[in-house]
Z-matrix of the N, CA and C atoms (Angstrom, degrees):
N
C 1 1.451
C 2 1.504 1 109.89
N 3 1.291 2 115.78 1 144.99
C 4 1.443 3 121.65 2 -179.76
C 5 1.546 4 108.12 3 -89.15
N 6 1.316 5 114.25 4 124.87
C 7 1.468 6 118.83 5 179.48
C 8 1.519 7 111.37 6 -83.58
N 9 1.345 8 116.31 7 142.82
C 10 1.468 9 117.04 8 179.43
C 11 1.522 10 110.71 9 -67.78
N 12 1.314 11 115.73 10 152.79
C 13 1.461 12 121.52 11 177.71
C 14 1.519 13 106.52 12 -100.32
N 15 1.319 14 114.67 13 124.30
C 16 1.474 15 119.80 14 -178.70
C 17 1.505 16 107.78 15 -109.81
N 18 1.282 17 116.12 16 143.65
C 19 1.477 18 120.97 17 174.57
C 20 1.501 19 109.35 18 -138.81
N 21 1.322 20 118.77 19 145.12
C 22 1.450 21 121.05 20 -178.60
C 23 1.533 22 112.00 21 -59.49
N 24 1.316 23 116.40 22 143.04
C 25 1.462 24 122.11 23 176.49
C 26 1.527 25 107.26 24 -141.33
N 27 1.328 26 117.29 25 75.61
C 28 1.490 27 120.71 26 -176.56
C 29 1.515 28 114.28 27 -52.76
N 30 1.325 29 118.03 28 -31.97
C 31 1.463 30 120.52 29 -177.80
C 32 1.525 31 111.84 30 -68.16
N 33 1.326 32 118.04 31 -25.24
C 34 1.444 33 122.75 32 -177.96
C 35 1.520 34 111.98 33 -109.05
N 36 1.324 35 117.90 34 19.09
C 37 1.468 36 119.95 35 -171.60
C 38 1.511 37 113.79 36 -65.27
N 39 1.357 38 118.86 37 -18.65
C 40 1.466 39 120.37 38 178.82
C 41 1.533 40 111.85 39 -100.83
N 42 1.300 41 115.52 40 6.62
C 43 1.456 42 120.62 41 175.73
C 44 1.538 43 109.83 42 -86.47
N 45 1.371 44 116.81 43 150.02
C 46 1.469 45 117.70 44 177.73
C 47 1.507 46 112.78 45 -56.84
N 48 1.347 47 116.21 46 144.72
C 49 1.447 48 120.47 47 176.58
C 50 1.524 49 109.28 48 -144.52
N 51 1.336 50 117.28 49 160.27
C 52 1.458 51 121.29 50 -172.62
C 53 1.545 52 112.95 51 -65.48
N 54 1.318 53 114.39 52 153.16
C 55 1.442 54 121.03 53 173.17
C 56 1.522 55 108.81 54 -77.56
N 57 1.315 56 116.53 55 155.89
C 58 1.467 57 120.44 56 170.58
C 59 1.545 58 107.60 57 -75.87
N 60 1.312 59 115.84 58 164.22
C 61 1.454 60 119.01 59 175.94
C 62 1.524 61 112.28 60 -57.15
N 63 1.322 62 116.41 61 -39.17
C 64 1.479 63 120.70 62 179.74
C 65 1.537 64 110.14 63 -65.73
N 66 1.338 65 117.79 64 -42.16
C 67 1.449 66 120.60 65 178.61
C 68 1.538 67 111.36 66 -62.56
N 69 1.353 68 115.26 67 -40.98
C 70 1.463 69 118.76 68 177.73
C 71 1.541 70 110.29 69 -62.80
N 72 1.314 71 116.76 70 -40.98
C 73 1.465 72 120.24 71 179.07
C 74 1.533 73 110.96 72 -63.22
N 75 1.331 74 118.05 73 -42.12
C 76 1.477 75 121.63 74 176.88
C 77 1.517 76 111.22 75 -62.38
N 78 1.327 77 116.37 76 -42.86
C 79 1.466 78 118.27 77 179.77
C 80 1.513 79 112.54 78 -67.04
N 81 1.333 80 116.78 79 -37.47
C 82 1.446 81 121.16 80 175.50
C 83 1.520 82 109.99 81 -63.32
N 84 1.322 83 117.01 82 -41.43
C 85 1.464 84 121.63 83 178.27
C 86 1.513 85 112.93 84 -61.81
N 87 1.302 86 117.77 85 -28.57
C 88 1.459 87 121.56 86 178.77
C 89 1.516 88 111.88 87 -68.00
N 90 1.357 89 116.61 88 -23.42
C 91 1.464 90 120.35 89 178.85
C 92 1.533 91 110.26 90 -74.34
N 93 1.340 92 116.66 91 -27.46
C 94 1.455 93 121.75 92 -175.73
C 95 1.521 94 110.34 93 -75.62
N 96 1.296 95 116.09 94 153.93
C 97 1.454 96 120.88 95 176.19
C 98 1.520 97 111.10 96 -129.03
N 99 1.290 98 116.54 97 148.23
C 100 1.455 99 121.86 98 173.40
C 101 1.517 100 105.42 99 -128.19
N 102 1.333 101 116.13 100 117.05
C 103 1.448 102 119.78 101 -179.29
C 104 1.541 103 111.77 102 63.78
N 105 1.337 104 116.36 103 28.67
C 106 1.464 105 120.21 104 -179.90
C 107 1.484 106 116.13 105 85.36
N 108 1.345 107 117.47 106 -4.46
C 109 1.469 108 120.89 107 -179.79
C 110 1.546 109 109.09 108 -102.04
N 111 1.318 110 115.84 109 138.74
C 112 1.465 111 119.34 110 175.37
C 113 1.537 112 108.62 111 -72.74
N 114 1.321 113 114.56 112 155.05
C 115 1.479 114 119.80 113 179.57
C 116 1.509 115 107.53 114 -104.91
N 117 1.311 116 115.77 115 128.66
C 118 1.456 117 119.68 116 176.44
C 119 1.511 118 110.61 117 -124.85
N 120 1.332 119 114.79 118 143.76
C 121 1.464 120 120.55 119 176.95
C 122 1.513 121 107.89 120 -92.95
N 123 1.312 122 116.44 121 119.58
C 124 1.459 123 119.26 122 178.66
C 125 1.520 124 109.11 123 -159.09
N 126 1.302 125 114.58 124 171.41
C 127 1.478 126 120.96 125 176.77
C 128 1.497 127 106.39 126 -114.70
N 129 1.326 128 114.66 127 132.36
C 130 1.443 129 120.11 128 175.97
C 131 1.520 130 107.45 129 -122.81
N 132 1.312 131 116.84 130 131.34
C 133 1.455 132 119.37 131 -178.80
C 134 1.526 133 109.05 132 -144.57
N 135 1.311 134 115.32 133 145.63
C 136 1.471 135 122.94 134 172.75
C 137 1.487 136 106.56 135 -112.66
N 138 1.300 137 115.71 136 130.53
C 139 1.490 138 121.10 137 178.25
C 140 1.508 139 107.19 138 -121.69
N 141 1.318 140 115.02 139 118.32
C 142 1.448 141 120.99 140 177.19
C 143 1.518 142 109.70 141 -89.49
N 144 1.327 143 116.98 142 127.86
C 145 1.442 144 121.12 143 179.47
C 146 1.543 145 107.71 144 -117.80
N 147 1.290 146 115.85 145 121.11
C 148 1.467 147 121.60 146 176.49
C 149 1.542 148 108.11 147 -93.78
N 150 1.280 149 116.30 148 132.15
C 151 1.443 150 119.47 149 178.80
C 152 1.513 151 111.10 150 99.54
N 153 1.307 152 115.37 151 -161.72
C 154 1.465 153 121.75 152 -173.47
C 155 1.534 154 110.79 153 -79.60
N 156 1.323 155 114.76 154 137.64
C 157 1.481 156 121.07 155 175.24
C 158 1.527 157 107.35 156 -133.64
N 159 1.304 158 116.63 157 121.32
C 160 1.453 159 120.99 158 176.15
C 161 1.513 160 107.89 159 -85.81
N 162 1.319 161 116.72 160 96.08
C 163 1.462 162 121.42 161 -175.70
C 164 1.522 163 110.80 162 -62.61
N 165 1.313 164 116.94 163 -38.45
C 166 1.472 165 120.77 164 -179.55
C 167 1.540 166 109.87 165 -62.51
N 168 1.312 167 119.20 166 -45.36
C 169 1.446 168 122.33 167 -179.92
C 170 1.520 169 111.05 168 -66.78
N 171 1.324 170 116.92 169 -39.32
C 172 1.473 171 120.67 170 177.96
C 173 1.529 172 109.86 171 -63.63
N 174 1.341 173 116.09 172 -41.16
C 175 1.465 174 119.77 173 178.61
C 176 1.518 175 111.59 174 -65.70
N 177 1.334 176 116.97 175 -39.95
C 178 1.481 177 120.49 176 175.38
C 179 1.536 178 111.51 177 -60.48
N 180 1.340 179 115.40 178 -43.71
C 181 1.453 180 120.28 179 -179.29
C 182 1.550 181 109.78 180 -63.99
N 183 1.324 182 116.77 181 -39.84
C 184 1.485 183 121.02 182 177.26
C 185 1.523 184 109.83 183 -59.83
N 186 1.317 185 117.97 184 -45.71
C 187 1.453 186 120.98 185 -178.94
C 188 1.517 187 111.50 186 -65.27
N 189 1.308 188 118.45 187 -33.03
C 190 1.466 189 121.54 188 175.14
C 191 1.546 190 108.69 189 -66.55
N 192 1.310 191 116.37 190 -41.73
C 193 1.477 192 119.92 191 176.83
C 194 1.532 193 110.77 192 -60.83
N 195 1.292 194 117.26 193 -45.52
C 196 1.494 195 121.28 194 178.41
C 197 1.511 196 110.53 195 -59.43
N 198 1.317 197 118.26 196 -41.60
C 199 1.471 198 121.00 197 -178.01
C 200 1.525 199 112.27 198 -68.72
N 201 1.324 200 117.20 199 -24.42
C 202 1.463 201 121.49 200 -178.19
C 203 1.520 202 114.73 201 -95.89
N 204 1.317 203 118.24 202 -15.45
C 205 1.461 204 121.41 203 -175.91
C 206 1.510 205 110.76 204 -119.89
N 207 1.314 206 116.70 205 106.45
C 208 1.443 207 123.09 206 -174.09
C 209 1.544 208 112.96 207 -53.21
N 210 1.293 209 116.87 208 -41.03
C 211 1.495 210 118.50 209 -174.51
C 212 1.548 211 112.08 210 -65.41
N 213 1.332 212 117.69 211 -18.99
C 214 1.446 213 119.41 212 175.82
C 215 1.547 214 111.45 213 -80.16
N 216 1.330 215 115.21 214 -5.91
C 217 1.466 216 121.50 215 175.44
C 218 1.514 217 112.14 216 -116.44
N 219 1.278 218 118.53 217 20.32
C 220 1.453 219 123.53 218 -175.13
C 221 1.525 220 110.30 219 -95.45
N 222 1.345 221 114.03 220 141.53
C 223 1.467 222 121.68 221 173.93
C 224 1.514 223 108.13 222 -129.68
N 225 1.344 224 115.63 223 159.90
C 226 1.454 225 121.27 224 177.06
C 227 1.504 226 110.11 225 -92.19
N 228 1.322 227 117.62 226 129.99
C 229 1.456 228 121.69 227 179.73
C 230 1.511 229 109.63 228 -84.23
N 231 1.282 230 116.99 229 -45.27
C 232 1.447 231 122.36 230 -179.93
C 233 1.560 232 107.28 231 -153.72
N 234 1.302 233 117.75 232 -161.87
C 235 1.462 234 119.50 233 -176.37
C 236 1.534 235 113.81 234 -76.54
N 237 1.317 236 116.87 235 -2.89
C 238 1.466 237 117.76 236 -177.87
C 239 1.533 238 114.10 237 -131.86
N 240 1.356 239 117.45 238 -5.43
C 241 1.459 240 117.79 239 -176.19
C 242 1.539 241 110.68 240 -136.03
N 243 1.347 242 113.24 241 156.31
C 244 1.444 243 121.23 242 176.74
C 245 1.529 244 109.38 243 -135.94
N 246 1.306 245 114.92 244 168.65
C 247 1.467 246 118.77 245 -178.32
C 248 1.506 247 109.29 246 -148.79
N 249 1.328 248 115.22 247 138.96
C 250 1.468 249 122.87 248 174.62
C 251 1.546 250 106.72 249 -87.47
N 252 1.327 251 115.93 250 123.18
C 253 1.456 252 118.68 251 176.64
C 254 1.520 253 109.02 252 -75.39
N 255 1.350 254 118.29 253 133.48
C 256 1.457 255 119.72 254 -178.03
C 257 1.529 256 112.73 255 -62.14
N 258 1.305 257 116.21 256 -35.95
C 259 1.474 258 120.42 257 178.10
C 260 1.521 259 108.94 258 -151.93
N 261 1.282 260 116.32 259 156.87
C 262 1.476 261 122.74 260 179.11
C 263 1.528 262 107.29 261 -138.87
N 264 1.309 263 114.57 262 161.29
C 265 1.479 264 119.47 263 174.99
C 266 1.515 265 109.50 264 -69.09
N 267 1.307 266 118.10 265 158.75
C 268 1.445 267 120.12 266 174.49
C 269 1.515 268 109.54 267 -61.44
N 270 1.329 269 115.42 268 137.38
C 271 1.444 270 121.51 269 177.40
C 272 1.539 271 107.87 270 -87.63
N 273 1.318 272 117.08 271 136.52
C 274 1.456 273 120.00 272 176.89
C 275 1.531 274 108.84 273 -113.82
N 276 1.312 275 115.27 274 125.79
C 277 1.453 276 119.39 275 174.93
C 278 1.510 277 109.36 276 -60.55
N 279 1.305 278 115.11 277 144.49
C 280 1.472 279 119.53 278 173.74
C 281 1.538 280 107.19 279 -87.64
N 282 1.294 281 117.15 280 122.77
C 283 1.459 282 121.22 281 -175.97
C 284 1.539 283 108.40 282 -108.05
N 285 1.342 284 114.67 283 125.88
C 286 1.458 285 120.82 284 179.01
C 287 1.527 286 106.49 285 -117.35
N 288 1.323 287 115.38 286 113.46
C 289 1.457 288 120.95 287 -178.19
C 290 1.518 289 109.29 288 -102.36
N 291 1.331 290 116.76 289 110.95
C 292 1.455 291 121.33 290 -178.25
C 293 1.531 292 111.94 291 -114.15
N 294 1.306 293 116.91 292 18.14
C 295 1.470 294 121.22 293 -175.59
C 296 1.533 295 111.83 294 -61.10
N 297 1.300 296 118.86 295 -33.92
C 298 1.461 297 120.57 296 -174.96
C 299 1.530 298 112.25 297 -89.08
N 300 1.309 299 119.40 298 0.08
C 301 1.449 300 121.03 299 179.86
C 302 1.527 301 112.04 300 -86.46
N 303 1.324 302 114.98 301 153.33
C 304 1.458 303 120.26 302 174.90
C 305 1.531 304 109.51 303 -64.89
N 306 1.329 305 116.28 304 155.25
C 307 1.475 306 120.76 305 -175.46
C 308 1.527 307 113.23 306 -51.55
N 309 1.337 308 117.79 307 -46.03
C 310 1.449 309 121.47 308 -177.58
C 311 1.524 310 110.93 309 -63.23
N 312 1.324 311 117.24 310 -43.07
C 313 1.464 312 121.21 311 179.24
C 314 1.516 313 110.88 312 -69.00
N 315 1.320 314 117.55 313 -36.25
C 316 1.460 315 121.37 314 176.39
C 317 1.543 316 111.07 315 -62.45
N 318 1.333 317 116.02 316 -44.41
C 319 1.460 318 120.44 317 178.34
C 320 1.538 319 110.76 318 -63.20
N 321 1.361 320 114.77 319 -41.37
C 322 1.468 321 119.56 320 179.79
C 323 1.529 322 110.75 321 -61.61
N 324 1.336 323 116.23 322 -47.12
C 325 1.465 324 120.20 323 179.27
C 326 1.516 325 111.41 324 -61.14
N 327 1.338 326 117.00 325 -40.79
C 328 1.460 327 121.95 326 178.01
C 329 1.549 328 110.58 327 -62.50
N 330 1.336 329 115.61 328 -42.23
C 331 1.463 330 120.34 329 179.03
C 332 1.529 331 112.03 330 -64.07
N 333 1.337 332 116.61 331 -42.26
C 334 1.465 333 120.90 332 178.05
C 335 1.547 334 110.59 333 -63.30
N 336 1.318 335 114.93 334 -45.28
C 337 1.465 336 119.78 335 178.54
C 338 1.531 337 110.86 336 -60.88
N 339 1.315 338 116.01 337 -45.12
C 340 1.470 339 121.78 338 -179.54
C 341 1.548 340 109.41 339 -60.09
N 342 1.314 341 116.78 340 -47.84
C 343 1.471 342 121.71 341 179.93
C 344 1.530 343 110.94 342 -59.59
N 345 1.333 344 116.15 343 -43.85
C 346 1.443 345 122.03 344 179.67
C 347 1.526 346 110.93 345 -61.26
N 348 1.297 347 116.28 346 -47.76
C 349 1.464 348 121.41 347 -176.79
C 350 1.538 349 112.22 348 -71.44
N 351 1.301 350 116.98 349 -37.86
C 352 1.478 351 119.49 350 -178.57
C 353 1.522 352 113.54 351 -63.97
N 354 1.321 353 116.27 352 -29.72
C 355 1.467 354 120.43 353 -175.19
C 356 1.507 355 115.00 354 -112.01
N 357 1.317 356 115.52 355 19.73
C 358 1.454 357 119.96 356 -177.74
C 359 1.533 358 110.07 357 -69.50
N 360 1.309 359 117.56 358 133.67
C 361 1.463 360 123.69 359 172.17
C 362 1.518 361 106.55 360 -119.61
N 363 1.299 362 117.47 361 116.00
C 364 1.474 363 122.58 362 -177.07
C 365 1.518 364 110.09 363 -81.15
N 366 1.332 365 114.64 364 148.05
C 367 1.466 366 120.43 365 168.96
C 368 1.523 367 105.01 366 -77.35
N 369 1.290 368 117.64 367 115.53
C 370 1.444 369 120.18 368 -172.85
C 371 1.511 370 116.89 369 -66.75
N 372 1.349 371 115.89 370 -16.48
C 373 1.453 372 119.05 371 -178.81
C 374 1.515 373 113.59 372 -95.10
N 375 1.331 374 116.89 373 5.88
C 376 1.476 375 121.20 374 -179.36
C 377 1.519 376 109.05 375 -122.19
N 378 1.357 377 114.48 376 134.83
C 379 1.435 378 119.68 377 174.31
C 380 1.517 379 109.44 378 -90.19
N 381 1.312 380 118.71 379 143.41
C 382 1.460 381 129.89 380 4.93
C 383 1.536 382 112.45 381 -90.40
N 384 1.308 383 115.60 382 157.21
C 385 1.450 384 121.28 383 173.71
C 386 1.531 385 110.50 384 -99.42
N 387 1.337 386 115.06 385 34.63
C 388 1.431 387 122.46 386 174.73
C 389 1.517 388 108.64 387 -147.34
N 390 1.328 389 116.55 388 159.33
C 391 1.453 390 122.15 389 -178.91
C 392 1.518 391 106.34 390 -141.26
N 393 1.301 392 118.15 391 114.53
C 394 1.474 393 121.52 392 -177.73
C 395 1.530 394 108.18 393 -116.66
N 396 1.299 395 115.17 394 124.00
C 397 1.476 396 120.42 395 179.27
C 398 1.511 397 109.24 396 -126.57
N 399 1.312 398 115.79 397 143.27
C 400 1.453 399 122.88 398 179.84
C 401 1.525 400 106.58 399 -117.27
N 402 1.323 401 116.11 400 119.44
C 403 1.480 402 120.30 401 176.69
C 404 1.515 403 107.64 402 -104.57
N 405 1.334 404 115.28 403 122.83
C 406 1.438 405 120.66 404 176.92
C 407 1.529 406 106.04 405 -94.34
N 408 1.343 407 116.64 406 108.34
C 409 1.453 408 121.36 407 -171.92
C 410 1.514 409 113.22 408 -86.56
N 411 1.310 410 115.82 409 -46.53
C 412 1.454 411 120.36 410 178.88
C 413 1.522 412 106.95 411 -161.98
N 414 1.312 413 117.39 412 179.42
C 415 1.448 414 119.64 413 -178.91
C 416 1.534 415 109.33 414 -60.44
N 417 1.314 416 115.70 415 125.38
C 418 1.443 417 120.07 416 178.40
C 419 1.514 418 116.45 417 86.01
N 420 1.355 419 117.46 418 4.53
C 421 1.485 420 121.15 419 177.65
C 422 1.520 421 110.17 420 -140.81
């Protein structure tokens, strides 16, 4: 098969453009269900930070990253096209503070959050296509 030749076109960067074969496969997979649940392709990660974390500064840095990287502002128009949004609103991390909860309740909240995040299926036509949450577990974590 002959592969298409792509070349950068900065002037048209906010115009719809075709999905890659991999993106089409992921979108097709979202239509499928296993046990009644839709299948979504995503990355889920937990990052433990010991010590001080300035959530506000981290959130600002994330928004700068989004403004500089087009694919973090991309949405799917249909099953064959995508579009880079010229601008988006600032994204705000969701902060969950469980420091004052008893250990059992803290673990329960963490498990619920983990389950929610692990099985998230995004609506491809709505920005953002990411979900960042910060759980404050105890002092220094």
